[in-house]
N, C-alpha and C positions, 0 to 999 in steps of 0.2 A: 489497401485501406486498412488502417489500424483498428483492431478490436480489442477491447479490454473487458474481462469478465471476472467478477469476484464470486467466491463460493466459500462455504464453510460456516456461515453464520448459524445462530440458533439461540436457544434459551438455556441458561445454566443458573445454578445457585451461586451466591457469593462464595468466593474461594475456589471456584472451579476454573476450568481451562477450556479454551477453544483455539482452533487453528484455522486461520483464514488463508485462502489461496487467491492469487490473482494471475490469470493467464492472459498473456498478450500475444497477439498475432499481427502479422504484417510489418514486422520489425527486422526482417532479415537484413543483415549487413549494417544495421543501424547501431550507433552508440547511443545509449540512453540510461537514465536513471529511472527509478520508480519510487513512488511514495504512497503512504496510506493517510487518509483523512477520515474524520468522522463528523457526523452531524446529528443533532437532536432537533425536534420540531421547535421552531421559533428562535433557534440559535444559528450563528454562522458556522460554516464548516471549519473545523479546526484540524491542524496538523497533528499527526500521530507519530509517524516515523518515515524515514527515507533511506534509500541506499543509492548512492550515486554511481557514476560510470566507472569509478575506480574502486567501488565497493566500500567507500567511506559511509559510515552509518550514523544517523542522528535520531534522537528520540525526543519527544515532548517530555518535560519534567514529570508530568502526571503518570507516565507509563514506564519510566526508567526503572530497570530492575525487575519488571514484571513482563514486559513484552520483548520479543526477539524477532527481528526482521532478518530475512535471508532470501536469496534467490538463486535459481539455477538458470544460468544464461543459456545453456544448451537446450533447455526446454522453454525458455522465456516465461518462467513461472516464478512468482514472488510469494513468499509466505509470511504470515505474521502469527507467531505463537504467542498466545495471550494466557498468562497464568495469574493466579491470585486475583481473579476478576472481582470487581466491586460494582455495586449498582450504578455508580457514576460512569462506568464504561458503557452503559447502555446507549446505543446509537446505531445509525446506519453507517456502515464502514465502506469507504470508497477507495479504489486505487487509481493511480494516475501515472502516465508516463511523463518523464521530465527530460529536458534537453541536457546534454552532457555538459559538465562544468570544466572539463580538463582537455578540451580541444577547441580549435578555432572554428568559429561558425562558418559553415559552408565547406569545411574540409571533408576528407573521405570519411564516410560513416555518419555524416550529418544528415538527418532526415527531418527537415522542418515540419513536414505535414504530419509527422508521427507524434510530435510532442504535445503535451497538455491534453491528452486523450483520457477521458474518464470512463470508468465502468458504471454500471447501473446501481451498484451497491449491494451489500448483504447486511441483513439486520442482526444485531447482537443485542440480546436482552439478558440482563443479569438481575436476578431477584434476591432480595435480602432474606 
């Protein structure tokens, strides 16, 4: 069973930094990507950043140049280094497992049941 858990949220002042972590378990021998999303009350969950199965990285325009995503496959841990935080970054941050983009569905390393698993979220609050 796949489990995904975020940590590292907290409260900082504008201009500060936080480092979020996402630990995933139950993915032994699976090919997968991971992504970060965030959500504020009353709004839809929005994409923040992703790292795919060949380590290609994408960012939302709103965080480019300030956030850095990385992951350690040996530990199944993904991190999001957030610098130059602004109040608009305040949100609940979630991580998610993603299906691989660069392999055939059903091939070796494809773990259908492992994909699109969400964590419970970690709160980030940035004060002005």
